[in-house]
N, C-alpha and C positions, 0 to 999 in steps of 0.2 A: 541490392535486394529491395523489393517492394514489400513493405510491412503494413498489414492492417492492424492497427493498435486500437483496441476498445478501451474506453475510459481515458482517452488521451487528453482530456481537459481537466482531469483530476490531479491530485497531488503527485502520486507516483507515476501515473501515466504520462503526465506532461513532462516530467523529467526524462522519461524514456523517449518521448517524441523529440525533445530538444537534442538529446545525445545522438539519437538515430540520424537526424538530419546532419549533425556535425560530423558523423562518421561516413557520410556519403550515401546513406540509404534513402529511398523514397518512402514517404509515410502517408497513409490514409488514416486519418484520425476520426474514429467513430465514437461519438459521445451523445448521450441524450440530454446533456446540460441540465441535470437535476440539481438539487440545492447545493451540493458540495463542489460542483464543477465551475470552472471559470476560464473563459477564453483568454483572459489576460495572461494566464499561465503559459500560453504558447504564442503570445504576441510576437516574440522575438523571431519566430520562424514562419509566421502566418503568410508572409509574402514570398517565401522561398519557392522556387519553381518545382521542387520535389515534394511539396506539402499540399495535401488536400484535406478539407474538413467535411465530414458528413454527419449531420445531426440526425440521429436515429436511436431507437430504443432496442436493446438486445432482446426484449420480449416481443418484438415485431418481426416475425419470421419473413414476411414478404419484403420488408425493407432490407433485411440482411441478404436475402437472395439477390435483390437488385444491386446492392453494393458489391457483393462478390463478383457478379457478372460484369459490372461496369469497370471494376478496377483490377481484377485478376491478380490478387496478391501472391507473392512467393511464400509468404509465411504470415501466420496470425499470432499476435501477442495479446492474450485475453486478460485484461486488467479490470474491466468494468465490473463493479460490485458495490453493493451496500456494505459499509465496513465499520460503522461505529457501534461498538458493543452496547452502549447505553441505549441507543435508538432501537437496537434489535430487541431489547427487553421490553420497551414500551410498544413497539409495533413490529412484531416478527413477520407479518405477512409480506411486507415489502422485500424482506431478505429472502424469503422462500421464492417469491416470484422472480426477483432479479438474479440471485446467485445460483439458484437451481434451475428454474425454467429458462432463464436467460442463457445460462451455459449450455443447456440442452439445445436451445435454438441455434447457438453459435456452432456447436458440434455438428448438428444436422446441416446447417448451411455450408459449413466448411467441407463436410463429407460430400455433399452434393456437388459443390464446385470442383473439388479434387477428383471425383469420379468422372464428371463430364470432361475435365481437362486431360483425362487419360492417366490419372494417378501419377503425376510427375514425381520423380524420386526426390527432388529437392524440397518439396513442400513439407511444412511442419506446422503444428498447432501447439503453441506454447501457452500453457495455463499457469497463471501466476496466483499463488495462494499464500497462506499464512501459517506460522508455527502454532497458532492457537488451536488448530485441528488436533494437536497431540495432547491437549489437556494441560495439566499442571505438574510441575516438577517439585521434588523435595529440595531442601536447602543445600544439600551436598553439592559443592561446586564441580565435582567430577562427573556428575550425572547431567547429561545434556540430550537434547533431541537429536536423533539421527534420522536418516531416510527410512529406517526400518522400525522406528518407534510406532507402536500401535496407536491408532486413532482413539481419542477419548475427549471429544468436544464437550464443553460445559455451558455454552451460551447459544441462543438462537443464531447469532452471527457465525460462531465457529462451526456449529452443526451444519449450517447451510453451505459453508465453504468446504467442509469435509464431504458433504454430498456431491458437490461439484467436482471435487478431486476424484471421487469414485466414478462419476460419469465419464470423465476424461479417460481414465484407465480402462473402463469398460468399452468405450468406443475404439480404443487402440486394440484391445484383445478381440472384440467381436467383429469389427469392420476393417481392422488393419489401418486405421487412421494414424498417420505418423505424428506422435505427440512427444513433448517434453514437459515436465512439471517442475515448478520451484515453490518452495515454502520459505517465507522470509520472517525475520524478527521485526520488532517495532521500528518503523521508519520515522525520521524527523528531518527538518531542513527547510529551505525556502519554499514558499507557496503552500505551506501546510495549513489546511482549512482550520479556522479558529474555533474549533470545538474540541480538539484533542489536547492532551495534557500540556505539552510544551508550549504551543501558542497561547493556550488559556493562561498559563502562568506568566508568560511574558506580557501579555496585554493587560491582564488584571493588575500585575505589578505596576505597570506604567499608569494605570488609571486609579491607583490607590485602593484597589478592591482586595478582598481576602483572596489568598492563594489556596484553593481547596485541595486537600489531600485525602483520599479515601482511607478509612480505617486508621492504622497507625503508620502508614507509609512504608511498610516493610516489604510490600510486593516488589518483586525483582523482574526487570525486563532487560533484554539484550538490545541495545540501541544501534541502529544501522542508518548512517547518513544517506539520504535519498539519492544523491548523485552516485554514491558507491553502489547502491542497489540497482540503479539504472544501468550502470556499467556491467554489473554481474548478469542482469537479464539479457543484455545484448550479447554478452559472451556466450551465454547458454544458447541463444537462438542461432548464433553463428557457428558454435563448436560443440554443443551438447550432443550426447548420444541419444538417438531415438529410443523412446520408451523409458528413459532414465529420469529420475527425479533428483533434484539438487536442493539442499538446504543452504540458505544464504543468511549469514549472520554478521553482525558488526564486531563480535568479540569484545563487546563493551557492556558488561553487566553492571547495572546500578539499581539500587532500590529507588522507589519513587521519591522518598524523602531526600536521599542523597542527590538525586537529579534536580529536584526543586531548589535545594540549597546551592547547588552549583550554578544554576540559572540566576539565583539572587546575587551570588558573588560576582558574576559577570556583569549583571546590570548595575551593581554597586560601583563597579569600575568604569563602565561605559557611560552611564547616566546616573550619577549619584543623587540620592535624595537630599533634601535640605538638612535632614537629621535622621539618624538611625539607618537601618538596613532594610532592604526589601524583604529579608527573611522574617522581619517582625510581622509581616502580613500573612504568614503561614497559618492556616486554620485546618484542623482535622475535622472531617465530616463523616457521617455514617457511610460505611462501606457499601459498595454496590452488591447486589445478589450474585452469587456464584463467581466472585472475583478470584481468578487463578493466582496462586501464590508466586509462582516463578516460571519464566520462560527463559531458555538458554539453548542456543543452537551450536551443534558441532559441525563446522563447515569443512571438515577434512576432505569430503568427496570433491567439492567444487575446487578446492585448493589443489589437490593432488592430480585430479583428472583434467582440469581446464586451466590451471595456473592462476586462478583468481583469488584475491584476498582483499579485505577492506583497506583503504588507504588513509582514512580519516579517523583519528581517535575521537572519543566522545567529547573530550574537553575542547579540541579544535573545532569539531562540528557544532557544538553548542555555541561557541563564541561566534562562529560564522552566522549561525541561525539568529542569534540575538541581534547582531549587527544588521542582518537583512530586514528584520522587522522594524528596527529603528529607522532604517532608510526607506521603508516602503509602506508608510501609513496610507498612502493613496490606494494601495492594493487591499489592505485588510480592513480599513475603516468601513467601506460599504458592506462587506460581508457580515459584519456584526448585526446587521438588520435582518438577516435571513432567518427563516423559521427555526426555532430551537436553539440558536446560538446564544450563549450567555445564560442559558437556563439549566438547572439540574435535571438531567434525564436519567432514565433507567431505574426509577423508583417504584414502578407500578407492580413489580413482583411482590 
């Protein structure tokens, strides 16, 4: 299968690119190479005969039409998005333009290509989204997001992703475009851009800096190892039912404070300090506006219908992740000089 993967130089997209090549698919990687993208993420497949890179912005419809015509993909996996909640608070415009208008352009370019090709039965448009579109859950561990949970986005980021989900469903209903959708929980793992919680904690710990935790650290997330997520996404594109949505979760709920303490314990073991624990660097900071209390996914549908479930526990995944950052300073060190990295964002509200 020839896959057109948008955002394939980003964190999750690059994991999908690497796994797709390993599974024998051909890949056209479309990425604008904005601040969070990094071609080193896909360096391991860059010379593979089944891999092609196209630098283009999904807001550029003419470029999208050219790429579809030149490569004639069998399927689209649309991951390109602005995704950092704190940045969406400070600058929501980029999120509206990329996540909503960009998705509209992708849908129209895909529809035009599919129509001109005679509406091939095997074509599909896979839209990758987030559990944040569902809003915030109560503390009750029995209550989780399902595919029928009403949308209730609380940040400019999640609102823009909710809008893009609605567009995809509308294009399926109105134009018959063959689509599948997925909504995932929080990802972590190798190549995670160093502005998100887990890499911030690892890198700040190593640098002897404070480990910032919003509020009292009680916010709960379901943590999904990025390689597991990539495996799930490829399973959906290969076997998912058209028009269906699938929630993808790691079945690993942890509060932010628990997560940070686990990271500190791993670092204490792998690279001990001269004295004390990395947990001594934990600092509680003012919470961000609209911080959702809890996310948790019920992955029953993808497990029962497609036979997928996560393979990595959060303890195993965090240990792998810490080791990867310890071994790959040459990757993360230059990224710390990019705009906004290392600064407190999301305070303008």
